[in-house]
N, C-alpha and C positions, 0 to 999 in steps of 0.2 A: 626301396626299389619300385619303380613305376612300371605300368603296362599300358597297353592301348585302351584297356577297359576302365581302369581306375588309377588314381594316384596312391602312392604308398601312404600309410597312416603315420601321423606324427605321434610323439609321446602322449599328448593329451587325448588324442583320438583312441589310442590303444588303452589308456587307463579308463576312458569312458566306456569302451566296449566291454572291458573286463567287468566293470561295475554293472552294466546292463545284464551281462550273462549271469553274474552272481544273483542279482535281483530276480531274474527270470527263473533260475533254478530254485530259489527259495519260495517263490510264489507257487511254482508247479508242485513242489514238495508239500506245501501247506494245503493245496487243493486236493492232492492225492490222499493226504492224511485225513482231511475232512470227509472225503468220500468213504475211505476205509472205516473210519470211526462210526459214520452213520450206518453203514451196512452191518458192522459188527454189533452195534447197539440194537438193531432190529433182527439180529440172529440170522442174517442172510448168508453169512460166511461159515455157519456151522456145518460140520461134516455131514450131518444127517440130511441137509438140503441137497448136497452134491452126490451123496452116496448112490442113489438109484442109477445114475449115468455110468458108474464105474463097476457096479456089482451085479446089475441085472440087465438082461436084454429087453425087458418088457417096455421101458419107455422108448427104446429105439424101434422095436417092432410095431408097437401100437400107435405111436404118435409121430416120431421123427421120420421114419422111413416112408410111410404113406404120404406125409406132407412133402418130403423131398421128391418123391416120384411125381406128384402133381406139379410141383414147381418146375421140374425138368420137362415134363410133358408140355406145359403151357409155353415155356420159353422156347422149346424146340419147334412147336407148331408155329409160333409167332415168327421165329427167325426164318423158317423154311418158306413161309408165305411172304414175309415182309422184304426179304432180300431181293428176290427177282422182281417183286412189285416196285420196290424202290429203284432198282436199276432201270426198269422200264420207264418210270416217270422221270428219272434223272436224265436219261438219254432223250426222252421226249422234250424236256425243257431246252435241249440244245438243238432241236430240229430247226431247219430252215423254213418249215411250213408254219405259218402263224396259227392255223387251225389245230395244229398239234401242240405247239409251244405254249399258247395262252391257256387253254383248258388245263394242261398239265401243271402249269404254274399256279393256277387258281386252286386246284385240288391240293397241291403240296402245301401252299401257304395256309389254306383253310385248316387242314388237319394238324399242321405243325403248331398252329396258334391255340388249339383247344387242349386243355389238360387231359392227360391220358386217363385219369380217374373219371372224368366226366364222360369220356368216350365209353368206358366200361359200363357205367351206370346206364347210359342211353342204350347201349347194345343189349344189356340185360333186360331192360324194360321192353325193348322191341322183340326180343326172343320170347319173352313171357306173354306178350299180347298176341303175336302173330304166328307162333309155332307151338307144337305140342311136345317140346323136348322135356326130358326128365330134368328135375332140378339140378342134379350134379352135372349132367351134360350141358345144361343151359349156362351154368356158372362158368364152366370151362370155355364154352364158346364165347361168352361175353368178355372174359378176360383176354382171350386170344384176339378177338375182334378189336378191342381197344388198343392192345399192344401193336397189332398189325397196322391199323390206321395211322397211329402216331409215328411209329418207328419207320414205316415205309416212307413217310414224308421226310423224316430226318435222313434216312439212308439215300433218298433221292438227291438231297443237297450234297451229301458226301460224294456220291457218284459224279454229280455234275462238277463239283469243285475239283475232284481228282482228275477228271478228263481235261478240264480247262488248264490245269497246271502243266500239262504236257507241252513241249515246245511246238510251235506252229510248223516247224520243218517236218514233223512226223506226218501230218496231214498232207502237206505239199508233196512229200516223197511218195506217199501212197497214190495221190492223184497222178503223179508223173508216170507211174507204171501202169496206169489205166484202171485202178481199183475204184469201184463205186462207193458211195457214201456209207452204205450198209456194210460193205466189206471192210472199209477203212475202220469203222467203229468196232466191228467184231474181231478182226484179225490184227489190227495195229494198235488202236488206242486203248481199248479195254484191257488187253493183257498187260500192257505197261502200267496202266493206272491202278490195277489191282494191288500191286505191291505198295504203292503210295497210300492207297485207301485202307489197307489192311488194319493198321493200328486204330483208325477211327471206327472201322466196322466192328472190331473186337470190343472197343469201348462201348459201342452201342449195344452189343450183345450182353455185356455186363449190366448195362442199364435195363435191358429186357428182363434179365434174371431177377434183378432187385425189384422191378416194378410189378412182378407177379404178386408181391406182398400187398399191393394196393387192393387187389381183388380179395385177398383174405381179410383185410381191415374193413372194407366197406360192403362187399358182396357175400362175405362168409365163405369164400372159396377155400377149400381145405388144403391150402399150400403150407409150406414149411413154417413161416412165421405164425400162421393161424394155429399151429399146433401148440404154441406156448400156453394159451389160456387153459385148454383142457388138461394139458400135462401138468401145469402148475396146480390146478385144482385137485389132481389125483395124488400129488406128492408133497402135500403139506405147505402149499403156498411158497414154493421155492422159485419165485418169479425171476430173480436175478440169475440163478443157476440156469434156468431154462433159456433165458435170453442170451446168456453167455455161450451156451452150447450151440444155439442156432446161429449166433453171430460167427462163431468159429467155423461152422459148416459153410456159411456164405463166403467167408474169407478163403477157405480152402478151394471152394468151387470156382470163384472168380480168379484166384491165383492160378489154378490149373488152366482156365481158359486163356489168360494172359500169357502164360508160359507157352502154351501150344501155339498161340498166334505169333509169338516171337520166334519160335522154332520154324514155323511155316514161312515167315517172312525171310528168315536167313536162307532157307532152302530156295525160295523163289529168286532171291537176289543172286545166289550162287548159280542157279540154273540159267540166268541171263548172261553169265560170263562164259558163253559157249565158244567153241572154236569156229572160225570162219574159213572160207576158202579164198586164197589169193593166187594170182597167176605169176608164174616164174618161168624161166627158160631152162629146158633140160639140156643134157649133154650135147644133143644134136642141134640145139638152137630152136627147138620147137617149144611152144607154150605148153606148160603142164600145171596141174593144180597142186598147190602146197598148202597143207593145213597150218594155220597160224591163229593165235588168239586174237579175238576181235576187241579192239579198244573203243570205248564209247566216250565221246566228249559230253560236257554238261548239257548241250542242246540236243543230245540224242543222235548225233551224226557219227557213223562208224568211220574210223581212220585206220 
């Protein structure tokens, strides 16, 4: 049976695909066994290596929880600052005024091209030379600064692309009823673009959470991943167990963020399917308002 996307497989193609599948499963099983055997040989799978995480609150209270708090703190501050800053630069890049559009584009492209790790190192050095911040506070500021500069530029491009995907008729309709450019952007374009931009924004939030680990790896910022080294040293070099626990925490955190974004996106989409008012004739022939669901076409026009 054929479809518009592909032709149906013949007998030879089916046999070939089955062969490839079997080979892939065998190779994957061999790799898993090699990894398992290597870990077992080095005693990384022994219960004594994993026992502290299941029988004592000490590793959680001493290492994991403080690191988790610092990760959340850095990610939260970075998002709160980067999101409005990115929206501002994204809108600025769409400005009709060259003196706004060109500098905004230069700033966005500049910081988007520099690795976030380098931005953290530069920020840390600058805070060390020109401020009297305490070391812990300076590291937090350096990590947040690097995350803000890089992610604000990425979010600016997300905002710009989200607004540009809206049909031209939205802007024309706003102009037809006498709205100014600022009003059109704030009350017409941005509310509609938010729903389209939400998945990309959440993906960038996940990137922000994971990039906090760069501060721990290079600047010794005491975030979640940086807790692995002292934790492993205190519990018999259980490095694999520590990395596994931290990885599970990252997975749970990012999954919660993604699930919340999916729920919020569904609510926003349902909220847009509101009822509208249409005119009909009453019993006496007079015009009266009748509530009816509003139907939107693909180009954003209500019918």
